[in-house]
C-alpha positions as CSV (number, residue, x, y, z in Angstrom):
1,X,-18.9,-38.1,21.0
2,X,-20.8,-35.0,20.0
3,X,-19.5,-31.6,20.7
4,X,-22.0,-29.1,22.3
5,X,-21.5,-25.4,20.9
6,X,-23.8,-22.6,21.4
7,X,-25.0,-20.8,18.5
8,X,-25.8,-17.0,18.3
9,X,-27.8,-15.2,15.6
10,X,-27.0,-11.4,15.3
11,X,-28.9,-9.0,13.4
12,X,-25.7,-6.7,13.1
13,X,-22.4,-5.7,14.3
14,X,-21.3,-9.4,15.3
15,X,-17.8,-8.2,15.1
16,X,-18.3,-5.7,17.6
17,X,-20.1,-8.1,19.9
18,X,-17.5,-10.6,19.7
19,X,-14.7,-8.1,20.2
20,X,-16.3,-7.0,23.5
21,X,-17.0,-10.3,24.8
22,X,-13.5,-11.6,24.3
23,X,-12.2,-8.3,25.8
24,X,-14.1,-8.4,29.0
25,X,-14.1,-12.3,29.5
26,X,-10.6,-14.0,30.4
27,X,-9.6,-16.8,28.5
28,X,-11.7,-15.8,25.4
29,X,-10.8,-15.6,21.7
30,X,-12.3,-15.3,18.2
31,X,-11.1,-18.3,16.4
32,X,-11.9,-17.4,13.0
33,X,-14.4,-15.3,11.0
34,X,-15.7,-15.7,7.3
35,X,-18.3,-14.7,5.0
36,X,-20.7,-17.7,3.7
37,X,-19.4,-18.1,0.2
38,X,-22.5,-19.5,-1.2
39,X,-26.3,-18.0,-1.6
40,X,-28.3,-19.1,1.1
41,X,-32.0,-18.3,2.5
42,X,-30.3,-15.8,4.9
43,X,-28.7,-13.7,1.9
44,X,-26.5,-13.7,-1.0
45,X,-22.9,-15.0,-1.3
46,X,-20.7,-13.1,1.0
47,X,-23.4,-11.1,2.6
48,X,-23.8,-13.7,5.8
49,X,-20.9,-13.4,8.3
50,X,-20.0,-16.4,10.3
51,X,-17.6,-16.9,13.4
52,X,-16.2,-19.4,15.8
53,X,-15.1,-18.0,19.1
54,X,-14.7,-19.1,22.9
55,X,-15.9,-17.3,26.1
56,X,-13.9,-18.7,28.8
57,X,-14.1,-22.5,28.5
58,X,-17.5,-22.3,26.3
59,X,-17.4,-22.8,22.6
60,X,-19.9,-20.6,20.4
61,X,-20.7,-20.1,16.7
62,X,-22.2,-17.1,15.5
63,X,-23.9,-15.8,12.3
64,X,-24.8,-12.1,11.3
65,X,-27.5,-11.7,8.9
66,X,-31.2,-10.0,9.0
67,X,-33.3,-12.3,11.1
68,X,-37.2,-11.9,11.8
69,X,-36.4,-12.6,15.6
70,X,-34.1,-11.4,18.2
71,X,-32.7,-12.8,21.3
72,X,-34.8,-13.2,24.4
73,X,-34.7,-14.5,28.1
74,X,-35.0,-18.0,26.9
75,X,-31.2,-18.0,26.2
76,X,-28.8,-16.1,28.4
77,X,-25.3,-16.5,29.1
78,X,-24.4,-16.8,32.7
79,X,-21.2,-15.5,34.2
80,X,-20.3,-16.7,37.8
81,X,-18.1,-14.3,39.2
82,X,-15.4,-14.7,42.2
83,X,-15.8,-11.3,43.9
84,X,-17.5,-8.0,43.5
85,X,-14.9,-6.3,41.4
86,X,-15.5,-9.0,38.7
87,X,-19.2,-8.6,39.1
88,X,-18.9,-4.7,38.7
89,X,-16.4,-5.0,35.7
90,X,-18.4,-7.4,33.8
91,X,-21.8,-5.4,34.6
92,X,-20.5,-2.1,33.5
93,X,-19.0,-3.7,30.2
94,X,-21.8,-5.7,29.1
95,X,-24.7,-3.1,30.1
96,X,-23.0,-0.3,28.3
97,X,-25.5,0.7,25.5
98,X,-27.8,-2.1,26.9
99,X,-30.6,-2.4,29.4
100,X,-30.1,-3.3,33.0
101,X,-32.6,-5.7,34.6
102,X,-33.5,-7.1,38.1
103,X,-31.7,-10.0,39.8
104,X,-28.3,-9.8,38.0
105,X,-29.9,-9.7,34.6
106,X,-28.9,-7.3,31.8
107,X,-29.4,-7.2,28.0
108,X,-26.5,-6.0,26.2
109,X,-26.3,-3.5,23.3
110,X,-26.5,-6.3,20.7
111,X,-29.7,-8.0,22.5
112,X,-28.1,-10.9,24.2
113,X,-29.0,-11.6,27.5
114,X,-26.6,-11.9,30.4
115,X,-26.8,-13.0,34.1
116,X,-24.0,-11.5,36.0
117,X,-23.9,-13.7,39.1
118,X,-21.4,-14.0,42.2
119,X,-20.4,-17.6,42.9
120,X,-21.1,-16.6,46.7
121,X,-24.9,-16.3,45.8
122,X,-24.9,-20.0,44.8
123,X,-23.2,-20.9,48.0
124,X,-25.5,-18.8,50.3
125,X,-28.7,-20.2,48.4
126,X,-27.5,-23.7,49.3
127,X,-27.0,-22.8,53.0
128,X,-28.5,-25.9,54.8
129,X,-30.7,-23.4,56.9
130,X,-33.8,-22.7,54.9
131,X,-34.2,-19.5,56.5
132,X,-30.8,-18.2,55.4
133,X,-31.7,-19.4,51.8
134,X,-34.9,-17.6,52.1
135,X,-33.3,-14.4,53.3
136,X,-30.7,-14.4,50.7
137,X,-33.2,-15.1,47.9
138,X,-35.5,-12.4,49.1
139,X,-32.7,-9.8,49.0
140,X,-31.3,-11.1,45.5
141,X,-34.7,-10.2,44.4
142,X,-34.7,-6.7,45.2
143,X,-31.3,-6.1,43.7
144,X,-30.6,-5.1,40.2
145,X,-26.8,-5.6,39.9
146,X,-26.0,-8.2,42.8
147,X,-24.1,-7.1,45.7
148,X,-22.1,-9.7,47.7
149,X,-22.3,-7.6,50.8
150,X,-26.0,-7.2,50.7
151,X,-26.4,-11.0,50.1
152,X,-24.0,-11.8,53.0
153,X,-25.9,-9.4,55.2
154,X,-29.1,-11.0,54.3
155,X,-27.6,-14.5,54.9
156,X,-26.6,-13.4,58.6
157,X,-29.9,-11.8,59.2
158,X,-28.6,-8.2,59.5
């Protein structure tokens, strides 16, 4: 059976990005780093850095070399958080030097997009009462960093 591994292409400071990610996300680790030992279309031998790492239970590979493109919203890493403290910790750590956006989205200083989402949002959006789900969705759309208390208040109609 094939293994699915996400692959990220960094323009610079891949090591700094991976260090930050594994520090912030429990159960994460950099498994190995290396430099590509042969000339490639991405650069001469030794100039292209590569790595393998885990974020929680997800496997990744990464490469650092100049690229004519950068990350965009078409790929993001979604962090489903258990509580507001975890939302706050990840939000603060990943947004440092980056750009915060609406609805729990942020772009970190390396350009990677993240969705910092409380698990409770998924539960409330799946409420069998469509009016509850609608109020929660409308509340979420007004937020930047997602706030569980605000989502709960919207669900209850207060």
